[in-house]
N, C-alpha and C positions, 0 to 999 in steps of 0.2 A: 378421846374427848368427844362427848356428844354435842354436835353442832345444831342439830334440829330435832325436834319431837313434833311430828305432824298428827293431828287428830284423824279419826276415821271420817270418811265422807260417804255415808251409806248410799246416797243417791248415785254416786259414781262407782259404788261397790269397792271402795278403798278402805282398807284396814288401817289402824294406827301404825305409825312407823317411827323409827329412829334413824338418824344419820350421824355417823361417827367419823371423825377425822382419823386417818391413819398417818401416824407420825414416825419420823426417824429423828430421835432427839427432839428439837423444837421445830423441825421442818415438816410441814404437811406434805405428804407424798401421795395421798389418795383418799378415798372414802370407802366406807362399807355401810350397808344398810340392813336393817332388820324390820320386816313387815310382820306385825303381830296379829295372828289369827289364821283362820282356815276359810278360804273361799275357792270357788271354781277357778277364778282368774289367777290366784296364786299358784295353781298347779302349773301354769305355763310361764309365769314371770318369777316365780319362786319367793321364798321367805327372805332369803339373803342375796344381796347384790353387792359387787365390789368393783372397784376401779383403781388401779395403781398407775401413777405417772409413768410413762414409757421408760424413762431412764432407770427406774427402780424395779422394773418387772424382772421376773425370773429369780428373785432372791427370797421368796417365801413370805413376803409381807401379806399378800391376800390370804394365804392359808392361816397365818397367825391371827390375823384380824377376825376371820371367820370362826376360829376356835374360841376366841373370847366372846363372840356373840352367842355361842351355844348356852353359856351360863345366864346370859340375859333372857334368852328364850325360855329357859327352865323357870326363871322367876315369874314368867307369864303363863306358866303351866303348859308350855308347848313341849311335846315329846318327840315329834317327828318334824324335820325341817326339809323343805323342798328347795333345792338349788338347781337352777336351770341355766343352760348356756346354749348359744347358737352352735349347731353341729359343726360349723366351720371353724370354731374358736378352740383349737387344740390346747392352747395354754390354759384357758379356763377349765377345760375338761381335766387337765392334769391337776389343777387346784383341787377339784372335787375328789379325784382319785386319791391324792395325798391326804386329804381329810378323812378318807375311809368311808366316803359316801358311796352308796350303792346305786349303780345305774339301773333305773326302773325300766326305762324305755326311751326310744327316740320317737318323738311325737310331732305330728303335723300341727302347727299352730293355727287355731281357728281365727277367722277374720275379725271376731269381736274382741280378741285379746289385744291389750295395749302394745305388746311387742310386735304384732303383725304390722302395725302402722310404722314401726321402725325398720320394716324390711325383713324380719326374721320369719321364715316359713317353716323351719324344722328346729326343734329344740331337744337337747338331751335333758331328760328328767332324772335328777339324782335325789335320793332320800338320805338324809343324814339323821341318825338317831340322837336325840337330845338327852338321852339317859346317861 
């Protein structure tokens, strides 16, 4: 279920985005986000973001939610999606690998990136085909 639709904020270089609830039955167990568009900033923070409540991790919910977002991205004309994760987050890396995303590289996060302020210095950059 879509919980939020956020408009672009060009002055901050933000693209429009959606936030969806990830549910197990009627219980919300996490969120998944889709950022629509292509910018330099998205190379480091990605088009797709996800977070699953700790007690539900490891059950494939993040991957299933990400697969559903591919069709939404296609509706917006997006053919390639970037998914990034902290190089120290092995579980998130496994989500990308199970999705069939290709590891493009391990990148040093520039200081101007929003995730740098969150303490992330190196990110795995994955590419997922939206075709």
